[in-house]
C-alpha positions as CSV (number, residue, x, y, z in Angstrom):
1,M,-0.1,0.0,0.1
2,R,3.0,3.2,0.8
3,F,4.5,2.5,-2.2
4,I,1.0,2.5,-4.7
5,A,-1.5,4.7,-3.0
6,M,0.9,7.7,-0.9
7,P,2.2,8.6,-3.9
8,G,-1.3,9.4,-4.7
9,F,-2.5,10.7,-1.3
10,Q,-2.7,14.3,-1.5
11,V,-3.7,17.4,0.0
12,S,-4.9,20.6,-1.0
13,E,-2.3,24.0,-1.4
14,T,0.7,21.5,0.2
15,D,3.1,20.1,-2.5
16,I,4.2,16.4,-1.4
17,S,7.2,14.4,-1.9
18,H,9.3,11.7,-0.7
19,D,12.2,11.6,0.2
20,G,14.4,8.6,-1.4
21,T,16.9,7.1,0.4
22,L,14.5,7.0,3.8
23,T,12.1,5.3,0.9
24,F,14.3,2.9,-0.7
25,L,15.0,2.2,3.4
26,S,10.9,1.3,3.6
27,L,11.4,-1.8,1.0
28,L,13.8,-3.0,2.2
29,V,12.6,-3.5,4.8
30,A,9.9,-5.2,4.3
31,T,11.8,-7.6,1.6
32,L,13.7,-8.5,5.0
33,V,11.4,-9.1,7.6
34,V,8.9,-11.0,5.6
35,G,11.2,-13.2,3.7
36,A,13.2,-13.4,6.9
37,G,9.1,-14.5,8.6
38,V,9.4,-17.1,5.5
39,F,12.0,-18.3,5.8
40,T,11.0,-19.4,9.1
41,V,8.1,-21.1,9.6
42,G,9.0,-23.0,5.7
43,C,12.6,-24.6,7.5
44,R,11.3,-24.3,11.0
45,G,7.5,-25.8,10.3
46,A,4.8,-24.2,12.0
47,R,4.6,-25.1,14.7
48,P,3.9,-22.3,17.8
49,V,6.8,-21.9,18.2
50,P,8.9,-20.4,14.9
51,L,5.2,-19.8,14.8
52,L,4.8,-17.2,17.0
53,A,8.3,-15.8,16.1
54,A,7.4,-15.6,12.9
55,G,4.6,-13.8,13.3
56,L,6.2,-10.6,16.0
57,F,9.2,-11.1,13.5
58,T,7.0,-10.0,11.0
59,G,3.9,-8.0,12.7
60,L,7.2,-5.5,13.6
61,G,9.4,-5.0,10.9
62,V,5.8,-3.6,8.7
63,A,5.0,-1.6,11.6
64,G,8.8,-0.6,11.2
65,T,8.1,-0.1,7.8
66,H,5.2,2.0,8.1
67,Y,6.9,4.3,9.7
68,L,9.6,4.5,8.0
69,G,7.5,5.2,4.8
70,T,5.5,8.1,7.3
71,A,9.3,9.4,8.0
72,A,9.9,9.7,4.1
73,M,6.7,12.1,3.5
74,R,7.8,16.0,3.2
75,M,5.7,18.2,2.7
76,N,4.7,22.0,4.8
77,G,3.1,21.9,7.7
78,P,3.0,20.4,11.3
């Protein structure tokens, strides 16, 4: 959603741009945490402990991606 919907987000009378470095870092974090979560479940199986660890790691990583992507937005105003 970050990479598809947010470039279309507009606020009247305000220019919105995105910091390229933070946006790329957001993409990198998303790719790595989801990959690590899938890899963990794929290698360790869907037993409760690996599934919980992978889900927690992936969830925190996706939340971090959200905040990184939001921090990358540049606009006027508080």
